[in-house]
MIKE-789481 format. One record per residue (C-alpha): residue in three letters; z, y, x. Coordinates in steps of 0.5 Angstrom, whole numbers, plus 500, padded with zeros to 3 digits. Example, Ala and Ser with C-alpha at 12.3 -4.5 7.8 and 13.67 -1.06 7.14 Angstrom:
2
ALA516491525SER514498527
***
This chain:
516
MET238237429GLN232234432HIS229236438GLY223239435ASP227243430LYS231246435GLY225248439ASN222251433VAL228255432ASN229257439ARG221260439MET223263433VAL229267436ARG225269441LYS219272437ILE224275432SER228279438LEU221281441GLY219284435LEU225288433ASN225290440LEU218293440LEU220296433THR226299436ILE222302442ALA216305437VAL221308432GLY225311438MET219314441TRP217317434ALA223320433VAL224323440SER217326439GLU219329432CYS225333435TYR222335442ASP216339444PHE214336450GLY209342451ASP214347452PHE220343454GLU224345448PHE227342442ASP223343436PHE227340430ASP223341423TRP227340417PRO226335414GLU221331418SER226331424PHE232329420VAL228323417ALA225321424LEU232320426LEU235317420LEU230312420PHE231310428ALA238310426LEU237304421VAL232300426LEU237301431PHE243298427ALA239293424ARG237291431VAL244291433TRP246287427VAL241281428PHE243281436ASN248277435ARG246270437ASP249266431ARG246270426THR239271430ARG239263430ALA241263422ILE235267421ALA230263425ALA233257422GLY231259415PHE224261418ALA223255422GLY225250417SER219252412PHE214251418LEU216244420LYS210239420ASN212234415GLY213240410SER221238409ARG227242411HIS233239415PRO239239410ASP243244414LEU237249415GLN236250408PRO239257405GLN242253399GLY246249404MET249255407VAL251258401GLN254251399ASP258251405ARG261258403ALA262256396ASN266250399GLY271255403ILE268253409ARG267259414GLU263260420GLY266257426TRP271252422PRO268246425GLN270248432MET277250429LEU280244425GLU279236427GLY278231422LEU282224424CYS280217421SER282210423PHE277204421SER277197423ALA273195429SER270189426ARG263188422ASN266191415PHE269198419GLU274198413ILE277205413ASN285205413SER287212414SER284219414ASN286226414ASP285232409VAL280235414PHE276229415SER276228407GLU273235406LEU268234412VAL265228408GLY266230401TYR270224399THR277224397LYS282220401GLU283215395GLU276214395LEU276212402THR282208403VAL284206396LYS278205392LYS274203398GLN267207396THR264207403ASP266204410PHE265208416ALA258205418GLN255207411LEU257214413ILE253214419VAL245215418PRO241209418GLU237211424GLU244211428ARG248205426GLU246200431ARG248205436PHE255206433ARG256199433GLU254198440ASP259204441VAL265201437LEU264194441HIS264197448ILE271201447SER273194443LEU272190449GLU273195455GLY279199451GLY277206453ASN275212450ARG268214447ASN265221447THR259221443SER255224436TYR253222430HIS249224424ILE254223418ASN252222410CYS256226406LYS258224399ASP254230396GLY247228400ARG248233406ILE247230413ILE252234418LEU252233426VAL259231428SER262230435ALA266224436TYR272222440MET274214439LYS279210442ALA281203441VAL288200439ARG291194437ASP296192431SER301187431ARG297181429GLY292183434LYS287186430MET283192433TRP282199430ILE278205432GLN282212432ALA277217432ILE277225432PHE271228429ILE269236430ARG263238426ILE257241430ASN253247427GLU246245428GLN244252428THR247253435ASP245249441ALA248242439TYR247239446GLU251245449GLU256244443LEU257237444GLN258238452LYS263243451ASN267239446ALA266232450ASN269236456ARG275239452SER276232449GLU276229456ILE281234458LEU286233452LEU285225453SER287226460GLN294229459LEU296225453THR301220456ASP305219451ILE306212447ILE304212440PHE307207435GLU307206428ILE312201424ASN309198417VAL316197414GLU314192408GLU310188413ASP315189419ALA309190424VAL308194429THR301198431TYR301202438SER297205443MET294201449ASN298205454TRP304202452GLU302196457ASP301202462LYS308204462ILE313199459ALA314192462ALA317189456ASP313186450ILE312189444PRO315185438ARG309182434SER314180428ARG321182426ALA319188429LEU325192426GLU330187428ARG327186435ILE325193437LYS332194439GLU334188442GLY335187450GLY329187454ILE325193451PHE331198451HIS337199455PRO343195452ASP347201452ASP342205448ALA341199442GLU346202437LEU342209438ILE336206437GLU339202431GLN342208428MET335212429LEU331206425LEU336206419ASP336213418CYS329214418ARG328209413GLN333212409ASP330220409ALA324220413LEU326226417LEU324227424ARG329225429GLU329225437GLN333221442LYS334220449VAL334213451ARG332208457LEU326203457TYR325198461GLY319200466LYS313197470ASP317198476GLU322193474ARG328199472TYR330202466ILE326209465TRP329215461CYS324217455ILE325221449MET323218443LYS321221437LEU321218430CYS320220423GLY318216416VAL312216411LYS313216404ASP309213399GLN308216392SER314213389GLY318216395LYS320210398VAL319210406VAL313205408GLN312207415LEU315209421ILE311213426GLY314215433THR312217440ILE315215447LYS315220452ASP316219459CYS322224462ASP324220468LYS322224473GLU325230470SER332227468VAL333224475GLU331231478MET336234472GLU342229474ALA341231482LEU342238480ARG348237475GLN351233481LYS350238486ALA353243481GLU359239479ILE360234485ASP364236491GLU359234497LEU365232502THR369227498GLY364226492LEU370228487TYR369233481ASN369240484LYS375245482TYR371248476THR368242473ILE375238473GLN379244470GLU373244464LYS374236463ILE381237463LYS381243458SER376240454TYR381234453LEU387238451ILE383242446GLY380236442LYS386231443ARG390228437ASN397231437SER400224439GLU395223445ARG398225452GLY395225458LEU397224465MET396229470PHE397228478ILE397233483ILE396231490ASP397235497MET396232503ASP401232508ASN400236514PHE393236514LYS392242518GLN395238524VAL390233523ASN385238524ASP388241530THR390235534TYR384230532GLY378236530HIS375238524TYR370232524THR376227524GLY379231518ASP373231514LEU373223515VAL380223512LEU378227506GLU372223505GLN377217505THR382220500GLY376222495ARG374215495ILE381212494LEU382217488LYS376216485GLU377208485PHE384209482SER382214477GLU376210474GLN380204474TYR385207469GLY380211465GLY380218468ASP377223473ALA379226479GLY377232483ARG378237489ILE381243487GLY383246494GLY382244502ASP387238502GLU389239494PHE387234489VAL388233482VAL387226478PHE388226470LEU388219466TYR386220459ALA390218453VAL396215456SER400211451ASP406209455ALA411213458ASP414208462GLU407207465VAL408214469SER413211474THR408205475ARG402209476ILE406214481ASN408208485GLU401205485LEU398211488ARG403213493ASP402206496ILE395206496LEU394213499LYS396211506ILE390213510GLU389211517ILE387216522PRO380214525GLY381212533THR389212532ASP394208529LYS397213525LEU397214518PHE396220513SER399220507GLY400226501SER405228496ILE405227489GLY407231483ALA406228476ALA407229469LEU405227462THR402233458GLU405235451SER402237445GLU402244446ASP400244453SER394248456PHE391246462GLU395252465SER401250463ALA401243464TYR398244471MET404249473ARG409244470VAL406238475ASP405243481SER413245480MET414237481LEU410237487TYR414242490GLN420238489GLU417232492LYS415236498LYS422239499ARG425232498SER420229503LYS423234508VAL430233508
***
């Protein structure tokens, strides 16, 4: 809406409101005079005059309340104001038939503020449209096929001629600066209407280095204050854009090319592959080597069925370390059902992952020794015994440190803690060397469990090895501190409790022999 048009509407709104206010007051005073005798100060209700006066006042009051709605008043005013523009013509959106056409198209009042039109077009001089959503298509009156396949119009042609130069300057600015642009344009629709839209545009570059503009369009109702509406939408857009930190990328399967949002460089140190994308995106330098198989399987699965998948992976970040991210990926099919495009997002969740790991460590790890606590080591062994194959056997050790109470009583609790720390370090290294876990289940009692031990002859070898290394020098003395060991292979029908009781019995026999 032009500035002069908006002024006409505002003045007409004030005139309509003033006229209805005066009419309501006048009819109200007349109705009171018909129902009340001011000379005798008493009610004087005469039929049918008083009834007609009250009924007429009620109708006028209802009309005033109905028109009091700001949007409705502006719509009425726009109809009057449009008839008296100096050039004798009406703005298309002020014509009553325009509003009727909107309703005929199923567009109710308020729709422009509820749904957003999305469109992507080339940043070069031809401004070729390469994608759009249904909302944008309905907004301008062209089908998506007409916009992207038949190329009936480029984006610059949708802009009214008076604003095309400003549009080109806006596109050039965000192409060079790489930022965002909040503005508004009048759009030529296919049916001849002209609508005003607020536009939020952002530049992205594809794998060949070509610049594209991704834009969000919201129609502004020109029967309201267009400037206020634009400012409101601009502020909303700035808030949304400031919160959007996810990396967005697209993989063209046929061309094996990648398009990605410009915040990729802000997050990830590795360069995105410009060619052979599907092959190289899973290679080292972008994702952690241990996650390569996950990425490969995710890409393969999405190419087959296009279903949405989510995976937690590590990417090489700007601070030269791998950061945890949540990667979502899905496929897009063409009319024949073939997956031709993969669309994904990458969300930085490193801070949350580090915090969760710290909480997990606090919940699972014994603070003094660094081993699993009693509950965690029991659950790990139980889980293995439930899920193992019948032929698999595990080797369980129970270690009880000899005369630990005397260490505390003789050298103090601080020295006792140092001895336990060193014990935990030795057991942790031993368990990790042979693919197992270790935990502290009591003050000076420990469990070590080696998974899937296939050779029964290995038991005595491991017991002797653990007995040799479990000789700890008491700090500040020349005395050695050791422990008694019970060990046994698990049986096919074993639960944690049955295996523990059998090994504990062997520990008791070991301690009994050492005292003889």
